[in-house]
N, C-alpha and C positions, 0 to 999 in steps of 0.2 A: 697681783697675788690674791686678793680676796673679791675681785669683781665678780666672778662666777658664783661664788658662795653666796653673796648678798643680792644677786641678779642686779648688778649695776653695769651700765654701759661705759662708764668712765669714773675716774676718781672724783668723789665729791668735795673733798677737802684740800685740793692741790692749791698751792700758794701761787696761782698764775693769774692773769688778767683777762680771762675769757669772759666777755661781756655777757654771755648767757648766765654766768654765776653772779653777776652783779645784783646786790640785795638793796632795794630801794628803801633804806632807812630814812627817817626824817632829816637826820643829820647829813648824810651823803647826798640826799636829794637837794637839800637847800645849798650845799656847797657847789654841786654841780650847776644848779641854776644861776648862782652867782657868776661862776666861770663863764657859762654860756651867754649871759646877759652882757657882761663886759666885753667880750669878744665880738658877739654880733652886733653890739651898738657901737663898736670901735672906741670904746671909752679909754682904752690905754693900758691900765695895769690892775691886776687883781692879786690878792695874796690869800693862800690857803694854808694853814698851819694844822698839825696833828701829831700825835705821839707815833713813835715807831710802831709799825704794824697796824696803824689805824685805817689804811686803805687809801692813802694819798696817791700813790702811783697808779692804782687802779682808776681813781678819778680821772687821772690824766689821760689814761687810755680811753675812758668813756667820753671825755671832752673831744678827742679826736674822731671817735665814732659818731657822736651826736652832731658835730659840725658837719660831717660828711662832705659833700661836694660844694658846701658854701665857701670852703676855703682850705688853707693848708696849716697844719700844726707841726711845728719844727720842735720836737722834744730833745732836750739836752739832759740826759739822765745823771751824768757826773759833772760836778762843778769844774768849769774850765779854770785852767790855772793862770791865764792871762787874758787881757782884753783881745789880743790877736787871735787867741784860740777860741773865744767866744765868737768873734766875727767870722772865723772860718767855719764854725758850726752853723752859724746863721746862713752863710753863702751856700753850704753844702745842702742845707734844707731848702734852699731856693733853687737848687739844681744848677748852681754855679760853682766854679772853682778859681782859684788863683795860684800863681807860682809861689813855690815855698818861701822866697825872699821877700814877698810883697809887704810893703810897711803898712802901718795901721791906718793912715790916712787913705791910701788907695783902697784898702779893703772896705773902709767906710763908704767911699764913693761908690764902689761896685755894688755894696748892699743897698744904699739908698736909691741907686738908679734901677735896680731890679725891683724894689718895694714900690717905687712910683709906677713902674710898668703894671705890676699886679693891681695897684689902685686904680689906674686907668681901665682895667678889665674888670673893676668891682670885685676883685678877688680878696678875701680876708686872709691875712697872714698872722698867725699867733706863735710867739716863741714862748715855749714852755720850759722853765728852768726848775728841775727837781733838785732836792736836797740843797736849797739855796742857803741854808746856815752855813754851808761849807765854801761859799763863794769868797775869794780874796777881796780886800777892799777895792782894789783897782778894777776888778771886774764888775763889782756892784756899782761903782761909779760909772762904768760904761754902759751898764743897764739903764741908769738913770738918763744918760745922754741919748740913748736909743729912743727913749720914751718921747723925746722932743720932736722927732721927725713927724711932719704934719703936712697934709695938703687939703685944701678945700674944707678946713675946720675939722678934718678927721685924722686920727692917728694912722700912720702907715703901718705901724707895727703893734699889735697887741701883745702885751706881755703877761704871763701868768707865772707867779712865784709860788713854789710849793716847798715848805720845809717843816722842821720840827719847832716845838714852841720856843726854843731858846733864840730863835731868829727874831722874835718879838722883842727880846731884851736887847738885842743888838741894834735893832732899828730905833730903840728908845734914846740912843746916843744922839746928842745934839747935832753931831756932824752929818746925820742922815735925816734931818728935818725936811730937806727939800725932796728926798726919795719918798718919805712918809706922805707928804702932801700929794704925791702923784699916784698913790694907791687909792683907786676909786672905791673898791670894795675889799674888805677883809673878813675872813671866815675861819673859825677854829672848828676843826672836825673832831667831834666828841666821841667818846666810847659808846658801844651799844649798851642799851638798857637791858634789864632782865627779859623782858618781853620781846625785845628785838632780837636778842641772842636766840631765844628759842625760835623765832620765825626765821632767823638767818639760817640756823641749822637745818630746819625742815625744808627751807627754800632750796638749799644746796643739795639735799637728799633727793627732792623732787626732780631737779634738773638732770641729775646723774642717774635716775632710776631707769631700769629696764622692765619690760613686762613682767609683772608678778614679783617686783622688788620686795625682798624679805627684811630689808634693814629697818629696825625700829629703834627709837630712842624712848626711854621713859622720861616722863615730864621731870621727875626728880634728878635724873642724870643731867638734863639740859640746864636745870637750875644750878646744879653743882658746877657744870662747866662754866657758867657765868661767874659764879663765885670765885673760881680758881684763875679765870682769865681777865675778870673785870671788864668783859665786853670788848677786848681788843680782837679784832678779826683774824689777825695772823695767828694769834696764839689759840684762838678757837679752832682754826683749821688744823694746827698742830696736834692739839689734844684730841680732837675727833678723829683725825687720821690714825693716831696711835691707838685710840679706843677701838677702832674697827680691826686693827691687827690683833690686838688682845681678844676680842670677841671671836675672831676668826680662829685663832688658836684654840680656844675653848670649845668651838663647834656651836657658837651661840650666836642667834641673829639679832638679838636685843642688846642694846647698850644701856646698862644699868649703872646706878651711881657706884656700885662696888667696882666696876671696870674702870670708871673715871678716876676713882681713888687710886687704884692699882697704877694707872698710867702716871698720875701726878706724883706719886712717890718715887717713880723712876725718872722723872724729868729733871734730872740733876743740872742740866745746861740752863735751867731757869732760875738757878740761884735761890731756890725757895728756902725759907727759914721756918722750920718747925713742920709739924704734920699737916696734911691737907685740912683736917677739921680745924686746927689752930689758925690756919691762914684764913679759912672761911669765917671763923668767929672774929678774927681781928678786922677782916674786911667789912663785915656787918656792922662792927662797932664803929668803924671810921667813916663808913660810907654816908654821904650827906643824903637826906630823904629825897627821893625822886619825885618829880611832879606825878600826880595821879596818871596811871595808864589804864586803858581799857583792859578788863580781866580777861585772861585766857579762858575760853569755854572748855571745861574738863569733862563735860557730860559725853555719854557715848553717842553724841550726835553724828549724823552722816556728812562725810566730807571726801571729795575725790582723792586728795592727797594729804600729807601732813600727819599721818598716824603715829601715834605713840602708844605704848603699852604701860600698864601699871607696873609698879615695883613688885617683883615676886614676894610671897611670904616666905619661901624656902631659900636655900642657898642660891646667891645670884649667878653661880656659875652653871646651874641646872637649867638647861635649855628647855626643859619641859616644865619648869616651875609654873605654879598656878598664876593665873593674871589674865583676865580677858583683854582682847584687843580692843583699845579705845580709839577714837578719832578726835581730832581737834578741829575746831572751826574758828575762824577769826577774820575780821575785816582787814582789808589790805592797809599797811601803815601809810 
């Protein structure tokens, strides 16, 4: 709808998993590094947790991409309802199938045989279980048993668990002590900081930009986006996408704080309590102090991309309102 208006070649804030849009924040890079280390070194099991919308599934896709030809990533996006369903998903990812009535022990034998064959060929196999907080107890127990497969001192199957923070509470139960001990690395995916949110927005704009891209964000607008989303990537995407629609309807190429406020007021599905400004003030009051970050360079310095404009002195809906075009320069995070 608005691509031609802003001179964009694609939608910059779509909630997909296109690796070109992957933003290398410190938090996401560290989580991905933990996943890759555990899988490549055949250590056995790694756990990554994060809030809804924090980018966990995107990281899973990046693991597959970064691993490349080194091995096979078998992604199970929805929690299996039974051990047999888990084993069938594993076999399917290995390119094998079994008759519908095949019992669990036979499925285990088939899977172990195929994993041994992969091991002899020095192929890494990683089983990635998303939304693991929804795994039934018997399936979680099966995961623990799969970890035990080993040849020549190396795990036959590398396991990556990805879930929401409540999964950590579940693992705290004494019954899962043996599973906890098998988790070699555990990492919690945090929210983006104020600065990372600004760089995230500019990064996605840059990837989607076409020649002569006219889309601009004011720095004030991007800081406001952070306050309203608290740095959750999925919410940032939704807010920015709607902001582009409002700007397009106004015939305006710059995203200002006025537009962001307009969108937030209409985001009834977010179950917001109070006005945007009340939410922002509350967030500022409750937000723990962040570790010092490199300051954003707000001078009119030259940069190839990442331009933002100053907030206009006049009405925000006036596309010709005063305000010189600035550019932002920053070191890579």
